[in-house]
N, C-alpha and C positions, 0 to 999 in steps of 0.2 A: 166172167172170163170171156175173152174174145175167142171165137172158134173160127178156124179157117176151113171152109167146106171141102177144099180139095186135099186136105191132109187127114190121115187117119187119127182118131182119138186114141192116144196111147194110155190114157188114164193117169192116175197118180203113181209116182214111183213107189217101189216096195219099201216097207218100213225100215228094212235093214240096209237100204242103199244110202251110201254116204254122198252128199252133194257138197262139192268143194265151194267154199266161199272166197277162196283166194287161189291163185294159179299154182300149179305144181312146180313149174319152172318159169324163168324169165330169161330174156336175152340180155347181153351185156348193156346194150343201149337203154333198156328199161331199168336195169340196176342202177345206172348212172342217174336217170331221172328220179327214181324213187328214193335213192339214198342221199343224193346231193354230193356224192363223191365224184372225183374226176374219173374219166375212162382209164387213165394210166394208173390211178390208185386202185381201181377195181382189179386190173390185171396184176398189180403188185400183190394184192391180197390173194388172188388165185395162185400166183407163183409160190407164195409163202405157205400155202395150204390153209390159210385162215378162211377162205371162201371156197366151198365145194363147187365142182362143175361136172357136167356130163357133156361129152361131145357127140353130136349127131351129125355125121358128115362133117361139113366145115363149120357148122353152127355150134357155138359154145352156149350151153344152157346152165343157168345157175338155179339150184333149188331155192324157191322162194323162202323156205324156212331158214336156209343157211344165211341169206342176206338179212332176214328179219332178226335172227339171233345175233348177227354181227352188229347191226345198227342199234337195236333196242335191248339186246341182251335177254330176250325171252324166247321160248321155244314154242 
């Protein structure tokens, strides 16, 4: 393991800590790239309620699980 001398060693994470291997949310532009769907189709799916979203200020975030479930049908 490479150690950076000016940063403190935080050790290993606790055993009960969940480390995400995929993002919690993605932006619409990332949903377009990942799914292969057009930007307008993504917004249609949002409008119809088939794709969940969360607004943070002016940013529309899509839960990654929602997009994954829509595209490949798994949770």
